[in-house]
N, C-alpha and C positions, 0 to 999 in steps of 0.2 A: 559566530555563535551558532551552535547546533540547534536544529528544530527540537521541539519537545517530543517526548514519548507520548503516545496517544492510547486511549481506549475509545473505540467507536461503538455506539449502541446500534441496535438493529435497524434504526431509522436511517442510518447513514452507512450501510454496508458497502455500497459501491465506492463511496469516498474512501473508506478504509483500504480497499484494493488499490486505488490510485495513489494513496499515500505510501503504500508498500512498493508500488512500481517505482517511485522516486527515492526509495531507500529509507523511508521513515519507519521506525519501530512502532507498529500500530496493531494493537489487539482488537479483535472483532468480538464483541460481547453477545454473540448469538445465544439466546436462551438464558441469559443471566438476568437475575433480578436487579432492580435499582440498587439495593443494598450491596449486592456482590460487586457491582460496577464501582460504587463509591468507595467501598472498602479496598478493593484492589488498586484503584487509582491513587488513593492516599498512600497505601503501602509501597507502591512502586513509583511514586511521584510522576503520575501520568495526567495528562489533560483529557477530560471527558469531552468527546464530540457528540453532540446530540441535537435533536430538534424538540426534545421534551423539556419544557420550562421547569417543571417540578424537579426533574433529575438534575438539571443544570444548577438549580438553586441549592440542592443538597451537596453537590460536589465541592471540594475545596478549590479545585481548579477545573473550570469548564469553559467550553466555547459553544454558545448557543447558535445554531444555524437556523435561519428562517426560511430558506428556500427548499423546495422539494427536488429541484433539478441539480444534477451532478455538477454541471458547469458553474452554476451560481454558488454552490457549496464550495467548489474548488477555489473560485475567485475570492470568496469571503475568507477562507483559511489562508490563502497566499497574501491577502491584504493585511490580515491581522498578524501573520507570522511570516515575514519576508524571508526567513532563513530556510523555509521549506523549499527544497530543490524543485526545479521545473522540468528536469529531463529524466527519463527513465534510467535506472541503474540496475545492475544485477547484484543487489545486496540483500534483498528480502524476498522471501517466498510470498507470492500473491495469494496463496492458498492458506498457509498456516502461520506466516510471519517469521518463520525460521530463517537463520542466516544462510545465504548462498555462498558456495565456493566453487572454484574451478573443478571440472569433472572430466575424467578420461575413461569413458566406458568402452567396452568392447561391443561389437555388433551382436554378440550373443546375450548381452544384458537384457533381461525381459522389460526393463523400463525404457529401453531405447528403441522401441519398435517404430516410433514416429520421427526419429532423429534423421535429418537430411544428411546422410553419410557422405554424399558427394561433396557437399559444402564443408563438412568437417575435415575431409581430406585436403581441402584447399585452405584450411586455417580457421574455419568458424569455431569460435570458443563455445564450450558447453559449460553449464553451471548446474549444480545439484543442491537441493535444499537438505541441510543437515538434519532437519526435523522430520519431514515426510518423504523425502527422496524424489520429489517432483523435479523434472529436468527442464532447463530453460536454455534458449539460444536466441540470438538476434534474428528476427524474421518479420513477416508481414504483420503479426499482431503487435510487435514492438513499434513498427512503423505507424500503425494506426493509433497506438497510444501516444506516440510522439506528436502526430498531427493533431490529435484532440487537445493535448496539453498546449501546443503552440496556438491553437485557435482560441484558447481560453486566456492567453496572456494579454496584457493591455495592448501590446503592439500587434497581436495576432488577430484582433477583430472579434467576431461573434462571441 
């Protein structure tokens, strides 16, 4: 079973990024009114993620988070929705939620100024967001995200 599609309100923006890291289709409702969130969630069959009790009560499908900490929010979502992946994937842009795809840039591509070209030459895969053009690759940030997610799993401890 696939995880639901989400809309995360401004109270849970970091959680939205982590859901995107694991490949979940997650809109971040920065600057949206409650009415806009509820309307879009209904139209697109999305679950609203929020800490706002009133918003959760208005939405057709909502998951009310009670903790302010990212790790506890993650654990709550994973407990309620076990189909949410627990490993980072290169499927969704963490910035805009756009789909990622393989990318073959040239060193003259202005977006590629931070690309570790020596690692690309040895086979490091690059990915590009179809929406905003952001570039991704496996690196220290991904390792940090993996470690954080592992520490939040039931067998990972903290």
